[in-house]
C-alpha positions as CSV (number, residue, x, y, z in Angstrom):
1,M,-163.8,-114.7,-38.4
2,D,-161.1,-117.3,-38.0
3,L,-157.8,-117.3,-39.8
4,S,-157.2,-119.8,-42.6
5,L,-153.8,-121.3,-42.0
6,S,-151.7,-123.8,-44.0
7,R,-148.9,-123.8,-41.4
8,P,-148.3,-122.2,-38.0
9,L,-148.5,-118.4,-37.7
10,A,-146.2,-116.9,-35.0
11,F,-147.3,-113.6,-33.5
12,F,-144.4,-112.1,-31.7
13,D,-143.3,-108.9,-29.9
14,L,-139.9,-107.7,-28.6
15,E,-138.9,-105.3,-25.9
16,T,-135.4,-104.1,-26.3
17,T,-132.6,-101.9,-25.0
18,G,-133.3,-99.5,-27.9
19,L,-134.2,-99.2,-31.6
20,K,-130.8,-99.8,-33.2
21,I,-130.9,-103.1,-35.1
22,G,-127.5,-104.8,-34.6
23,G,-126.5,-102.6,-31.7
24,D,-129.3,-102.9,-29.2
25,R,-130.5,-106.2,-27.6
26,I,-133.7,-108.0,-26.7
27,V,-134.8,-107.9,-23.0
28,E,-138.2,-109.7,-23.5
29,I,-139.7,-111.8,-26.2
30,A,-143.3,-113.2,-26.3
31,I,-144.6,-115.5,-29.0
32,L,-148.1,-116.7,-29.7
33,K,-148.0,-119.6,-32.1
34,L,-151.3,-120.3,-33.8
35,L,-151.6,-123.8,-35.3
36,P,-153.8,-124.6,-38.3
37,N,-156.1,-126.6,-36.1
38,G,-156.7,-123.5,-33.9
39,E,-154.5,-124.5,-31.0
40,K,-152.4,-121.8,-29.4
41,I,-148.9,-122.3,-28.0
42,H,-147.2,-119.6,-25.9
43,Y,-143.6,-118.8,-25.4
44,H,-142.3,-116.0,-23.1
45,R,-138.8,-115.1,-21.9
46,R,-137.1,-112.2,-20.3
47,L,-133.5,-111.9,-21.2
48,N,-130.3,-110.4,-19.9
49,P,-129.2,-108.2,-22.7
50,E,-125.6,-108.1,-21.4
51,I,-125.5,-104.4,-22.0
52,P,-127.2,-101.7,-19.9
53,I,-130.8,-100.8,-20.4
54,P,-131.0,-97.0,-20.6
55,E,-133.3,-95.5,-18.0
56,A,-135.4,-93.8,-20.6
57,I,-136.1,-97.1,-22.2
58,S,-136.9,-98.8,-18.9
59,K,-139.5,-96.1,-18.4
60,I,-141.2,-97.2,-21.6
61,H,-141.4,-100.9,-21.1
62,G,-140.9,-101.2,-17.4
63,I,-138.0,-103.6,-17.5
64,T,-134.9,-102.6,-15.5
65,N,-131.4,-103.9,-15.4
66,E,-132.1,-105.4,-12.0
67,M,-135.1,-107.3,-13.3
68,V,-133.1,-109.2,-15.9
69,A,-129.8,-109.5,-14.1
70,N,-130.3,-113.2,-13.4
71,E,-132.1,-114.1,-16.7
72,P,-130.5,-116.1,-19.5
73,S,-128.7,-114.3,-22.3
74,F,-130.1,-114.4,-25.8
75,N,-127.3,-116.8,-26.8
76,E,-128.5,-119.3,-24.2
77,V,-132.1,-119.4,-25.6
78,A,-131.5,-118.8,-29.3
79,G,-131.7,-122.5,-30.1
80,E,-135.1,-123.0,-28.4
81,I,-136.4,-119.8,-30.1
82,F,-135.2,-121.1,-33.4
83,L,-137.0,-124.4,-32.9
84,F,-140.2,-122.8,-31.7
85,L,-140.4,-120.7,-34.8
86,E,-139.5,-123.5,-37.2
87,N,-141.8,-123.7,-40.2
88,C,-143.8,-120.7,-39.0
89,D,-145.0,-117.6,-40.8
90,F,-144.6,-114.4,-38.8
91,A,-147.1,-111.8,-37.6
92,G,-146.9,-108.8,-35.4
93,Y,-147.5,-105.1,-35.0
94,N,-144.9,-103.0,-37.0
95,S,-143.1,-106.4,-37.2
96,N,-142.0,-105.9,-40.8
97,Y,-140.0,-102.9,-39.9
98,F,-138.8,-103.7,-36.4
99,D,-139.4,-107.1,-34.7
100,I,-138.6,-109.4,-37.6
101,P,-135.3,-107.5,-38.6
102,F,-134.3,-107.2,-35.0
103,L,-134.9,-110.9,-34.2
104,V,-133.2,-112.2,-37.3
105,E,-130.2,-109.9,-36.6
106,E,-129.9,-111.3,-33.0
107,L,-130.1,-114.9,-34.2
108,L,-127.4,-114.3,-36.8
109,R,-125.2,-112.5,-34.2
110,V,-125.1,-115.6,-32.1
111,G,-124.4,-117.9,-35.0
112,V,-127.9,-119.3,-35.6
113,E,-128.6,-119.5,-39.4
114,F,-132.2,-118.3,-39.9
115,E,-133.6,-118.3,-43.4
116,L,-136.6,-116.1,-44.4
117,D,-137.1,-117.5,-47.9
118,G,-140.6,-118.9,-48.2
119,R,-141.9,-117.4,-45.0
120,R,-144.8,-115.0,-45.1
121,F,-145.1,-111.9,-43.0
122,V,-148.3,-110.3,-41.7
123,D,-148.0,-106.8,-40.2
124,V,-151.1,-105.9,-38.4
125,Q,-150.0,-102.3,-38.2
126,A,-150.1,-102.1,-42.0
127,I,-153.7,-103.2,-42.1
128,F,-154.5,-100.7,-39.4
129,H,-152.8,-97.8,-41.0
130,K,-154.4,-98.6,-44.4
131,N,-157.8,-98.4,-42.8
132,E,-157.7,-96.5,-39.5
133,P,-154.3,-94.7,-39.0
134,R,-153.5,-94.8,-35.2
135,D,-151.2,-96.5,-32.6
136,L,-151.6,-99.9,-30.9
137,K,-153.6,-98.6,-27.9
138,A,-156.0,-96.8,-30.2
139,A,-156.2,-99.9,-32.4
140,Y,-157.1,-102.1,-29.5
141,R,-159.8,-99.6,-28.3
142,F,-161.1,-99.2,-31.9
143,Y,-161.2,-102.9,-32.9
144,C,-161.8,-104.7,-29.6
145,Q,-163.5,-102.0,-27.5
146,K,-160.9,-102.6,-24.8
147,E,-158.3,-100.6,-23.0
148,L,-154.7,-101.8,-23.3
149,T,-153.8,-101.2,-19.7
150,N,-150.3,-102.8,-19.8
151,A,-148.9,-101.4,-23.0
152,H,-145.2,-102.2,-23.7
153,S,-145.4,-105.5,-21.9
154,A,-144.5,-108.0,-24.6
155,V,-147.2,-110.4,-23.5
156,A,-150.0,-107.8,-23.3
157,D,-148.9,-106.3,-26.7
158,I,-148.8,-109.6,-28.6
159,N,-152.1,-110.9,-27.3
160,A,-153.7,-107.5,-28.1
161,T,-152.2,-107.7,-31.6
162,Y,-153.7,-111.2,-32.2
163,E,-157.1,-110.0,-31.0
164,I,-156.9,-106.9,-33.3
165,L,-156.2,-109.1,-36.3
166,L,-159.2,-111.2,-35.7
167,S,-161.4,-108.1,-35.3
168,Q,-159.9,-106.6,-38.5
169,L,-160.9,-109.8,-40.4
170,D,-164.5,-109.3,-39.2
171,R,-164.6,-105.6,-39.8
172,Y,-163.1,-105.6,-43.4
173,P,-164.5,-108.8,-45.0
174,D,-164.6,-107.1,-48.4
175,T,-161.0,-105.8,-48.1
176,I,-158.9,-108.4,-46.4
177,K,-159.1,-112.2,-46.4
178,P,-158.4,-114.6,-43.5
179,D,-155.5,-116.1,-45.5
180,V,-151.8,-115.7,-44.7
181,D,-150.8,-115.5,-48.3
182,F,-153.2,-112.6,-48.9
183,L,-152.2,-110.9,-45.6
184,H,-148.5,-111.3,-46.4
185,R,-149.0,-109.4,-49.7
186,Y,-151.4,-106.8,-48.2
187,T,-149.0,-105.8,-45.4
188,A,-145.8,-106.1,-47.3
189,K,-143.3,-103.3,-47.4
190,N,-143.8,-101.0,-50.3
191,N,-140.1,-100.4,-51.0
192,K,-139.5,-104.0,-52.1
193,S,-136.6,-104.5,-49.7
194,V,-134.0,-107.1,-50.5
195,D,-132.5,-107.0,-47.0
196,L,-134.5,-106.4,-43.9
197,A,-133.1,-102.9,-43.1
198,G,-134.1,-101.5,-46.6
199,R,-130.5,-100.7,-47.5
200,I,-130.9,-102.8,-50.7
201,V,-134.1,-102.7,-52.7
202,Y,-135.5,-104.0,-56.0
203,N,-135.9,-101.3,-58.7
204,D,-138.7,-101.3,-61.3
205,K,-136.7,-104.0,-63.3
206,N,-136.4,-106.2,-60.2
207,I,-132.7,-105.6,-59.9
208,P,-131.1,-105.1,-56.5
209,V,-130.0,-101.5,-56.1
210,F,-128.6,-99.4,-53.3
211,N,-131.1,-97.4,-51.3
212,F,-128.7,-95.1,-49.5
213,G,-125.5,-93.1,-49.9
214,K,-123.6,-92.0,-52.9
215,H,-124.6,-95.0,-55.0
216,K,-128.4,-94.8,-54.2
217,G,-130.4,-96.1,-57.1
218,R,-127.4,-97.9,-58.7
219,S,-127.2,-101.6,-59.3
220,V,-125.4,-103.4,-56.4
221,A,-123.6,-105.7,-58.9
222,E,-122.6,-102.8,-61.1
223,V,-121.1,-100.9,-58.1
224,F,-119.2,-103.9,-56.9
225,Q,-117.8,-104.4,-60.4
226,S,-116.7,-100.8,-60.9
227,E,-115.7,-100.1,-57.3
228,P,-114.8,-103.5,-55.6
229,S,-113.6,-101.8,-52.4
230,Y,-117.2,-100.7,-51.7
231,F,-118.1,-104.3,-50.9
232,Q,-115.4,-104.6,-48.3
233,W,-116.3,-101.1,-46.9
234,M,-119.8,-102.4,-46.2
235,M,-118.6,-105.7,-44.7
236,D,-116.3,-103.8,-42.3
237,G,-118.9,-101.1,-41.6
238,D,-121.8,-100.8,-39.1
239,F,-124.3,-102.5,-41.2
240,P,-126.8,-105.3,-40.0
241,E,-125.4,-108.8,-40.4
242,Y,-128.4,-109.7,-42.7
243,T,-127.5,-106.8,-45.0
244,K,-124.0,-108.1,-45.2
245,R,-125.3,-111.6,-46.1
246,V,-127.5,-110.2,-48.8
247,I,-124.6,-108.3,-50.5
248,T,-122.3,-111.3,-50.2
249,K,-124.9,-113.4,-52.0
250,I,-125.3,-110.8,-54.7
251,R,-121.5,-110.7,-55.1
252,L,-121.2,-114.5,-55.3
253,Q,-124.0,-114.7,-57.9
254,H,-122.3,-112.2,-60.2
255,F,-118.6,-112.7,-59.6
256,G,-118.3,-116.1,-57.9
257,K,-116.0,-114.9,-55.2
């Protein structure tokens, strides 16, 4: 079953120096852009993270410091990545929780404004876990009857993810539809995150509230009104740049400064 697209859908996968969004860096990015006419366009880069890749991480994805020493930095290619993803919806494996927040944070870190409003996100892992809870290698074996022999290579992982989604559409025709709007809703995060890291979420009344710390469950605007210093504490703290932009927007909406 083919996907029904109204605009390009970009499948992408990242290999990184670690799992900390805002602290770790990308060492490899692979993107498969699927156009509404069925055409596929590929983008692949290895990057110099400008910080050491821990040995334990290199053992997972196979990319060492020596392999990326002469590669461009993320800052050098951020513009071309931004243009490649222009007007695209996003898809990936565990992308709602890792790849999308990580990439957006990296773009913001180097000064590239990247808006998510209006974009749709399709997380293939969410479909898999709702129907057959397992990991990517098992998903590839289950849905495609193939072995993923080069796992943790960004190119191998992202092509496998695309093949899995097509097989899922064939396997669950009564459950999921080949439409990005539907897949976006079906694979969306359950916690109604306002920011990508899940530090700010919508409550049952659709009001942004804190999802951590001493103010968990309280309205962000209410906290900033009663404890103005909390905003500056977050701005000065080790929070993702996107989270800081979200709380700044909330503060401006309510207090105009």
